[in-house]
N, C-alpha and C positions, 0 to 999 in steps of 0.2 A: 504494499499500499504506500502510495506517495505521500510524503509528509507535506503539510500545508506550507505555503510560502512564509518565509520569515520576513522581517521588516525590510532588511537590505534587498532581498529579491524583490519585494513589492515596489520599492523605490526605483530599482533598476528598471524594472518593466514599465513603470510610469513615465520614467525619462525616455526609454527607448521609443515608446509610441509617439513621442513628439518631435523625433527627427525624420527628416525627409531624404530620400535618395539624392546623391550627388552633393550633399552639404559637406562642410568642413568644420569639424569639432575639435577644440583645443583643451586640454587639461594639463597642468604641470604636476609636480610631485611634491605634494604637501608633507610636512613633517608632523609627528605627533600621532598617536594610533587613531584618535577619533577624527581628527582632521584629514589624515591620509585616506581613511575609509570613505568618508563623505566626499572630499574633494578630488580624490584621485581614483580609488578603487571602484565605487559605484558608478561614477561616469564611465570608466573605461568598460566596465561590464555592460552598461547600458548601450554604449556605442557599439560593441562587438555584437550584442544581441540584435540591435537594429540591423546590422549588416547581414546577419544570417536570416533575418525575418523578412525584411521588406525594404532594405536600403543598401543593396550590395555595392554600391559606388560611393558610399559615405567614406570620407577620408578622416582617420584618427590622428591627430597630431599630439603625440606625448612629448611634453615639454618643448614643443615646436619642432624639434630636431628629428624625431623618430616617427615615421609614417606608418600607420597600421602595424603596430608591433605585434609579435607573437609571444605570448607568456608561457607557453606550453612547456619550455625547457628550464623554467626557473621556479623556485619553491617560495619566494616571497618578493614583494615589490622593492625596487630600489628605494633608499631613504632620501635621496637628493638628486637633483638634475645633474650633478656632478659625479655621481657614483660610478665606479668602474664597472659595475654590472651592465650598465647601458651600453658600454663599448661593444659588447658581444651579444647584445640582445637582438634575436632575429627580427627582421621587419622588411618591408617592401623597400625602403630607402632611408638614408640618413643624410642630414645636411650638417655641414660643419658651422653653420650660422643660422640665426633665425632673426626674422621671419622668411628669408630667402625669397622664393617666388610668390609667397603669399602677402600681398601689399595690405597692411592694416588699414590705412587710410582710404583704401578702395573698397574696404568692406568685404575682403577675399574670406575672412573667417566667419562662418555662418553663426557658430555659437560656442561659448566657453563657460567654464565653471570657476566660481570664486567660492572662498569661505572666508568668514569673519567672526570677530568677537561680537559685534553689535550690528543689528540692522534696524532701521526705523521704518515708521508706517508708510513713508513715501518711497522706500527701497534703497535709500543711501546705506552704504556699508562702511565699517570702520574696522580697520587692523592696525591703527598707528598708536593709539593711546586710550586709556581709560582716565577720565578726568581732564583737567585744563591741559593744553599742549605743552605749555611752558613748565608746568608744575604737575606732571601727571601722577596719578595713584599707580598705574602700571604702564610702562612702556612696552609696546607689542612689536611685531615682527616688522612693520612698515607696510607701504602700499603695494609692493611686489606685483607690478603690472595691473593693478585694479583699475587705475585711471583709464587705461587702454581697454580693459575688458568691457567695461561699462559705457565706453563712448565709441570705440571703433569697431568691435565686434558686432554682428548683426543682432544678437541677443545673448542674454547672460542668464545662467542657472547659479542662484546663490545657495550654496550647500551648507546648512547649518547643523553641525553634529550635536549641539545642545539647544534645547528650547527652554529658557527660564526668562523671567522678567528682566534680568540684567543683560540678557543677549537681544531681546525684542523690546526695543525702548521707543518712546515718543520721538526723540531726536538723538542721533548719534553724537558722541562727543567730538569726533572728528570724520569728515568726509573723505574717505580714501577712494571711494567709487560712488559715483553719482546715480541716484535713482530718477524719480519723477517729481522734482521740486516744482509746484504749481502745475503739475501734470505735463502732458506731452507738449503743451506750449511752452512751459518753463524750460524744457529742454531745448526747443527751438531757439529760444532767446539766448541760450548758451552756445549756439552754433551747432547744435547736435541734431543731424537730419535723420539719424537712425539709431538703433541700439537701445541699452537699458535692460534692466532685469525683466524676464518673462515669467520666472517662477522661483519661489523660495521653498526649499525642501527641508524638512526638519523631522525629528524622530515622533512628532506628534500629528502633523498635518502637511498638506501641500497648500501654498499660497500662490495665487496669481494676482494680476494688477488690473484695475480700472485706470488705464492709462490717461485717459482725458481728464479724470479727476486727480489723478496722481495718488492713488490710494491702494495699499495692499489689501487683499480679501481672501478670505479662506476658500479654498477650492475643493478640498475634501478633508475629512478627518480619518485618521487610520484607526483600524480595528482595535478596540480596547480602550481607546481614549475617549473620555466623556467631554461634552461641551463645556460644563464648568470647569473641569480640569485644564482644558485648553485656554479658556479665557484667563483663569488665575495665573498661568504661567507666562502670559503676554502682558507686556507693560503699556499697552495702549488697548482702546475698546474695539472689539472685533465685530460689534453690531450683532444683529439677529443671526444666530447660527442654527435655528431650528430646521431650515430647509437643506442645510449643507449635507451632502451625502458622504457616505464612507468611502474611503479610497479603494478603487477597483482592484480586486485581487487579479494576479497573473492567471491567464489560462493555462490548462495543462500542457499545451504544445510550448508556450513561452516558458514555463518552469522546466519542462524537459531539456530544451536547448540550453537554457542557462546553466543547468546542473552538469549536463553531459558534455557540452561542447564549449561553452564560454569559461566556466570557472569550475571545473570538476574537483580541483584539489583546494579550493578556497584561497588561492593565491590573491585574487582581487578583492574578495569580500570575506576575510577571516572572521570568525567568531571572537569578538573582543571580550 
């Protein structure tokens, strides 16, 4: 009997369904177990699943330099973009520089993945500091290409490994990646003709956006999470959640391909 889908598999499938054939998807190699799972492992599994299901011409850019990598010969993900493991990682091609032929200002990257410590109700993200910039309570890793992700990529998936009030805030302490301040018109006033977050993925729910209003909204709630629990874990008002559906489970076929072909040894999505 097939075991039901776990959360990581459910999220990978939800992402995979949103990718189209011939798109270009980028993810880097995040550090820290939870961030690496949400920001690297689940996205890679999702992109590979999409290639096997409905998007055979999708291009996976790992760290920008490694095109359509094959993880069948390694037993763990590299822990940085400078890891010696990447030198011998089988893939369709490697570049010695990034972005190479993919012109960011032309919008050649269809979508990317970011992770952050804070995200606010308009989709701004923060990985720079908690507290005032000049006297922070915590100094974080820094913007790490987030400005480009949120402005030059065609769309962005924000992968949040933790969902607490300190992560989902009314206003981020520092904007390292811009969402929808004053909605889509606010982005236009900043000179941004495309891009921005399309989805925020958390252990409790999926968010998407009312782009005109510049507001994050709950798209679905994961199985086992109650509506009061979700609101209590979020630092801004989520509105009426009574009609929000449960996150759709993977089909038997999606789960079979994910487990048999995409990640049979749990390299991309280990159990933490």
